[in-house]
N, C-alpha and C positions, 0 to 999 in steps of 0.2 A: 702230670708228669713233670719231673724236675731232674736236674743233674744228679747222678748217683743211682738212679732207678735202673734195675735190670729189666729189659724188655725183649719181647719176641716179636718178629716182623709178621705182618699178616698179608703181605704182598711180595711176590717174587720180582727180582731185578736181574739184570744181566750179571752173572757171577755170583749173585747172592740168592740161595734157594729159599723157598717159603719156610717159615718157621726158624729162621736163624736167630741166635741169641746174641744180644749186645748190651753195652752199657752206655747210658746217655752221659756224655761229657760236657755238652753245652746245650741249653735251652733258649730259645728266642720267642718272645711274645709277638703276637700279630701286630703289624704297624697300624692297620685300620681297624675301626670298630665292627666294620661288616664282615671281616674274615674271622671264621670260626677256629681255624686250626693253627696251632704253634709249629715251629720248625725245631727239630732236634738234630744235633750231631751225635750219631751213634758209632762207637768203636765196636765192630762186630768181632765175635769170638770164632776162631777157626776159618775165617775168610781172610786169604792173604791178598793184599793189594800190590801195587807196583813196587818193584825193588825188594819184595819180601817182607814189607812192614804190614802190621795189622791194618785192615781196611776200616776207613772212617767214611761213613756215608750220612747224607742228609735226608731225614724223613719227616713227613707230616705226622701229626699226632693221631690222625685217622688210620695210618698205616702201622701203627705199634700197639702192642698190647703188654700191659705191665705185668711182669711175672713176680718181682719182689720190689717193694718200694723202700727208699732209703729213708733214714729218719732226720 
């Protein structure tokens, strides 16, 4: 997974239902070699955050499923 990929959540959170669609806007590799999962900043579609702005949340790669990859 990398920035620009369209993803679907596989875990529900407070205010974000299971199966929400979003766009990865930033990806971060694990700091240690023993950690298997990357951290991704995802801008969710249809989920409104504070002050009415689109919600951006952080997810582990295990909690996301790629819908459409960017080139």
